[in-house]
Each structure stands twice: as structure tokens, then as C-alpha cells.
BAFI-3210 file (N, C-alpha, C; in Angstrom, 3 decimals, decimal comma, padded with zeros to 6 digits):
// residues 116
n [1|2|3|4|5|6|7|8|9|10|11|12|13|14|15|16|17|18|19|20|21|22|23|24|25|26|27|28|29|30|31|32|33|34|35|36|37|38|39|40|41|42|43|44|45|46|47|48|49|50|51|52|53|54|55|56|57|58|59|60|61|62|63|64|65|66|67|68|69|70|71|72|73|74|75|76|77|78|79|80|81|82|83|84|85|86|87|88|89|90|91|92|93|94|95|96|97|98|99|100|101|102|103|104|105|106|107|108|109|110|111|112|113|114|115|116]
n.u [-145,519|-143,522|-143,934|-144,580|-146,099|-147,980|-150,462|-153,471|-156,057|-159,501|-161,743|-165,350|-168,628|-168,239|-167,079|-163,532|-161,389|-159,074|-157,082|-154,828|-153,045|-152,306|-150,579|-152,968|-155,382|-154,327|-154,327|-157,012|-157,872|-156,951|-157,079|-159,006|-162,604|-163,948|-162,821|-163,356|-162,718|-162,216|-160,985|-159,300|-156,814|-154,195|-152,230|-152,099|-154,568|-153,250|-151,672|-153,955|-154,498|-152,679|-152,691|-154,791|-157,036|-159,052|-160,678|-163,732|-166,107|-164,097|-162,323|-164,824|-165,350|-163,103|-162,922|-165,027|-164,845|-162,519|-163,171|-166,038|-164,414|-163,432|-165,366|-167,253|-171,024|-171,458|-172,323|-170,860|-172,259|-173,216|-170,583|-169,678|-171,475|-170,817|-168,003|-169,023|-170,205|-169,365|-167,288|-164,515|-162,988|-160,364|-159,088|-160,571|-159,409|-156,977|-156,543|-156,313|-155,090|-152,588|-152,282|-151,768|-149,019|-145,745|-143,612|-140,269|-137,871|-134,843|-131,497|-128,911|-125,129|-123,025|-120,220|-121,771|-122,802|-125,767|-127,319|-129,190]
n.v [060,189|057,325|054,783|052,215|049,883|046,970|047,602|046,134|044,418|043,440|042,001|041,931|041,255|040,764|043,130|044,825|046,146|048,305|048,954|051,014|050,821|053,387|055,547|056,469|054,808|052,997|053,858|055,061|052,781|051,200|053,234|054,298|053,062|055,625|057,076|057,411|055,513|051,889|050,588|048,172|045,973|045,507|044,276|042,534|041,476|039,432|037,829|036,397|035,395|033,954|031,592|030,842|031,374|033,343|036,436|036,466|039,087|041,309|040,927|041,309|044,285|045,705|044,997|046,199|048,886|049,714|049,284|051,139|053,339|053,067|053,714|052,031|050,112|048,729|047,258|046,361|044,048|042,544|042,207|040,519|038,166|037,818|036,618|034,452|032,724|032,401|029,908|030,234|031,250|032,330|034,873|037,099|037,177|037,132|039,377|041,233|040,561|040,224|042,634|044,987|045,298|045,988|046,081|044,230|045,628|045,450|046,777|048,511|047,689|050,068|049,190|048,395|045,476|043,759|044,193|043,009]
n.w [048,176|047,439|045,383|047,004|046,813|045,131|042,680|043,656|041,641|041,617|040,705|040,128|040,608|037,831|036,886|036,721|039,340|039,803|042,379|043,728|046,729|048,936|051,451|052,493|052,106|053,368|056,295|056,243|056,925|058,633|061,057|064,020|064,356|065,690|064,764|062,291|060,966|059,455|061,607|061,253|061,940|059,327|059,846|061,571|060,412|058,246|060,038|061,541|058,883|057,755|059,678|058,958|060,130|058,838|058,968|057,731|057,620|058,205|056,007|053,776|054,820|053,999|051,466|050,382|051,192|049,625|047,145|046,701|046,700|044,481|042,608|042,504|043,549|046,067|049,123|052,282|053,020|050,527|049,616|051,515|051,378|048,281|048,633|050,316|048,672|046,444|044,126|044,472|046,941|047,656|045,397|046,654|049,477|049,127|048,021|049,662|052,045|050,809|049,467|050,799|051,643|051,441|048,826|048,742|047,334|046,480|046,981|045,822|046,823|047,952|046,687|044,118|043,931|045,267|047,292|050,266]
ca.u [-144,932|-142,907|-145,253|-143,865|-147,181|-148,000|-151,536|-154,620|-156,576|-160,142|-163,095|-166,356|-169,338|-168,061|-166,308|-162,751|-161,245|-157,912|-156,878|-153,591|-152,717|-151,028|-150,931|-154,183|-155,856|-154,402|-154,743|-158,308|-158,748|-156,678|-157,499|-160,394|-163,747|-164,205|-162,202|-163,845|-162,066|-162,693|-160,346|-158,568|-155,049|-153,704|-150,880|-153,228|-155,441|-152,589|-151,328|-154,888|-155,053|-151,732|-153,038|-155,602|-158,388|-159,403|-162,285|-164,525|-166,532|-163,219|-162,152|-165,614|-165,379|-162,047|-162,939|-166,399|-164,203|-161,132|-164,339|-166,561|-163,319|-163,279|-166,994|-168,655|-171,539|-171,507|-172,402|-170,338|-173,116|-173,583|-169,663|-169,742|-172,502|-170,233|-167,105|-169,164|-171,147|-167,949|-166,610|-163,225|-163,154|-159,338|-158,668|-160,992|-158,875|-155,643|-156,521|-156,351|-153,658|-151,068|-152,226|-151,462|-147,567|-145,057|-142,875|-139,541|-137,193|-133,765|-130,820|-127,478|-124,433|-121,928|-119,515|-122,067|-123,110|-126,808|-127,699|-130,702]
ca.v [059,190|056,569|053,848|050,792|048,780|046,417|047,638|045,247|044,222|042,658|041,733|042,253|041,309|041,181|044,415|044,428|047,448|048,393|049,555|051,618|050,945|053,993|055,809|057,144|054,172|052,267|054,701|054,868|051,028|050,797|054,281|053,624|053,239|056,359|058,650|057,573|054,165|050,518|049,897|046,883|046,086|044,822|043,041|041,596|040,107|038,537|036,892|035,589|034,710|032,918|030,809|029,776|032,064|034,665|036,925|036,812|039,970|042,146|040,976|042,300|045,228|046,343|045,156|047,097|050,214|049,332|048,895|052,340|054,363|052,872|053,722|050,585|050,713|047,457|047,133|045,518|042,812|042,255|041,711|039,317|037,151|037,012|035,756|033,248|031,691|031,941|028,578|030,222|033,222|033,078|035,763|038,365|037,364|037,468|041,059|041,823|039,936|040,753|044,094|045,943|045,211|047,063|045,177|044,361|046,311|044,897|048,127|048,428|048,211|051,139|048,227|047,999|044,775|043,878|044,196|042,502]
ca.w [049,407|047,006|045,224|047,420|047,100|044,057|042,129|043,905|040,375|041,746|039,723|041,603|039,563|036,329|036,846|037,536|039,561|040,133|043,735|044,055|047,853|049,308|052,800|052,715|051,950|054,757|057,112|056,667|056,756|060,313|061,676|064,837|063,928|066,097|063,759|060,846|059,747|059,849|062,952|061,162|061,715|058,420|060,042|062,723|059,644|057,823|060,729|061,247|057,502|057,981|060,645|058,292|060,575|058,042|059,770|056,341|057,578|057,666|054,342|053,240|054,976|053,713|050,065|050,386|051,108|048,430|045,951|046,893|045,958|042,841|042,467|042,836|043,959|046,908|050,428|052,744|053,384|049,253|049,052|052,283|050,375|047,274|049,036|050,901|047,604|045,549|044,769|045,146|047,456|047,617|044,807|047,623|050,484|048,738|047,665|051,155|052,951|050,110|048,775|051,624|052,350|050,180|047,648|049,071|046,927|046,491|046,713|045,313|047,755|047,118|045,261|042,850|044,302|045,344|049,047|050,460]
c.u [-144,610|-143,986|-144,418|-144,981|-147,438|-149,543|-152,689|-155,609|-157,979|-161,435|-164,028|-167,524|-169,570|-166,856|-164,726|-162,351|-159,365|-157,617|-155,479|-153,590|-151,828|-151,082|-152,615|-155,017|-155,758|-154,734|-155,827|-159,074|-157,938|-156,843|-159,126|-161,470|-164,121|-163,885|-162,639|-163,124|-162,954|-161,901|-160,050|-157,409|-154,844|-152,452|-151,383|-153,513|-154,773|-151,897|-152,663|-154,523|-153,571|-151,933|-154,050|-157,238|-158,639|-160,852|-163,100|-165,077|-165,554|-162,669|-163,461|-165,685|-164,386|-162,136|-164,073|-165,487|-163,318|-162,677|-165,052|-165,693|-162,615|-164,632|-168,057|-169,740|-172,359|-171,458|-171,399|-170,833|-172,717|-171,998|-169,390|-170,106|-171,415|-169,197|-167,882|-169,558|-169,838|-167,217|-165,261|-162,939|-161,639|-158,819|-159,220|-160,046|-157,409|-155,235|-156,163|-155,233|-152,762|-151,383|-151,641|-149,933|-146,669|-144,266|-141,405|-138,341|-135,243|-132,907|-129,489|-126,632|-123,724|-120,743|-120,361|-122,776|-125,202|-126,979|-128,849|-131,152]
c.v [058,272|055,601|052,630|049,736|048,399|047,151|046,221|045,371|043,267|042,926|041,249|042,031|041,332|042,172|044,094|045,975|047,353|049,455|049,973|051,905|052,672|054,795|056,101|055,876|053,199|052,486|054,580|053,712|050,953|052,290|053,586|054,187|054,906|057,578|058,477|056,413|053,263|050,058|048,693|046,907|044,765|043,827|042,049|040,572|039,614|037,686|035,947|034,298|033,537|031,852|029,734|030,332|033,698|034,539|037,581|038,416|040,855|042,385|041,981|043,595|046,254|046,455|046,368|048,789|050,443|049,974|050,282|053,151|054,065|053,312|052,698|050,718|049,141|047,550|045,894|043,630|041,717|041,209|040,266|038,493|036,554|036,371|034,520|032,218|031,555|030,529|029,019|031,630|033,563|034,519|037,177|038,009|037,448|038,872|041,914|042,144|040,412|041,955|045,245|045,862|045,720|046,137|045,778|044,687|045,955|046,599|047,429|048,824|049,530|050,801|047,918|046,520|044,460|043,340|043,580|042,719]
c.w [047,887|046,446|045,581|047,432|045,452|043,905|042,937|042,591|041,819|041,043|040,944|040,846|038,436|035,836|037,676|037,900|039,957|041,397|043,841|045,430|048,095|050,795|053,465|052,818|053,158|056,258|057,726|057,223|058,701|061,387|062,427|063,997|064,488|065,715|062,757|060,348|060,127|060,937|062,683|061,229|060,847|059,403|060,922|061,356|058,466|058,623|060,970|060,153|057,353|058,769|060,349|059,362|060,001|058,564|058,096|056,375|057,346|056,429|053,896|053,383|054,513|051,769|049,787|050,201|049,694|047,023|045,676|046,728|045,156|042,314|042,116|043,907|044,796|048,427|051,251|052,907|051,629|049,040|050,181|051,462|049,692|047,818|049,464|049,964|046,695|045,051|045,064|045,806|047,778|046,900|046,336|048,602|050,239|048,574|048,598|051,719|052,054|049,628|049,248|052,225|051,226|050,117|048,488|048,046|047,161|046,452|046,704|046,561|047,205|046,331|044,378|043,322|044,780|046,930|049,311|051,944]
res [m|a|a|i|y|n|d|t|v|i|t|f|k|g|k|q|y|t|i|k|p|d|f|e|i|i|n|r|i|e|m|s|r|a|s|g|g|l|g|i|s|l|a|g|l|a|a|r|a|a|m|g|d|v|p|v|s|e|v|a|r|i|l|g|f|m|l|r|s|q|g|a|s|a|s|d|e|d|i|y|v|t|i|m|t|e|a|d|a|r|p|y|i|d|a|v|t|s|g|f|f|p|v|i|q|e|s|k|s|e|s|g|g|k|k|k]
***
């Protein structure tokens, strides 16, 4: 699959992790818990975040999954506590709410002009 997502960079406990969102990661997050996924709708999460209703526990679960996929050893609870006690939790929330949506690329029309 073509890379349509920007890398998401997360700094957790002083170490920087680069997550490369792809279909498998997104599928695992949205797959039902009964099927081994997290059972979280990313679109639903983004909609709630846009309304100022950020479910921090869900953000922590997603970040936990992402960080562990990169070798970090942190429980979802560790991440939740970090988010809740940081002076600025926005980078963690932004990493989840904006990192999993495709980059809109402009395409050129047949006449060579840009098409939106």
C-alpha cells in the first residue's frame, strides 16, 4: 500500500519513537477486542476530540499499542498517568487524533493544472 500517512513522532519518558501508520496498525486499533484489536474507532475518536471530548483512556490505549510496537515497555496505565500529569498533554492527543488520517495529496488534471 502506498504511504499516505505522515510518520507520527512521540516522545515518551525522554525517548523518541517514530510510528509509521499503515493499514495493519489502523486495522489492529479498530478491530474488535474479541478479534484481538483495541476496538476503538479512530473516526469516532477524532469526532469526539473535535468537540472537546477527548477520551484520555482511549488515547492511552492507542499510544500504548503504538509505543509497544516500537519496542517501548510501558503499560496503558503508565501512559494514562503520564498524559494526565504532564503540563501539556496535547502532543500525545495530537499524535493519535491527527496521525491516523491520510495526507490529502493534490493531483494534476490531464491539462497539467492542479486539481483539488
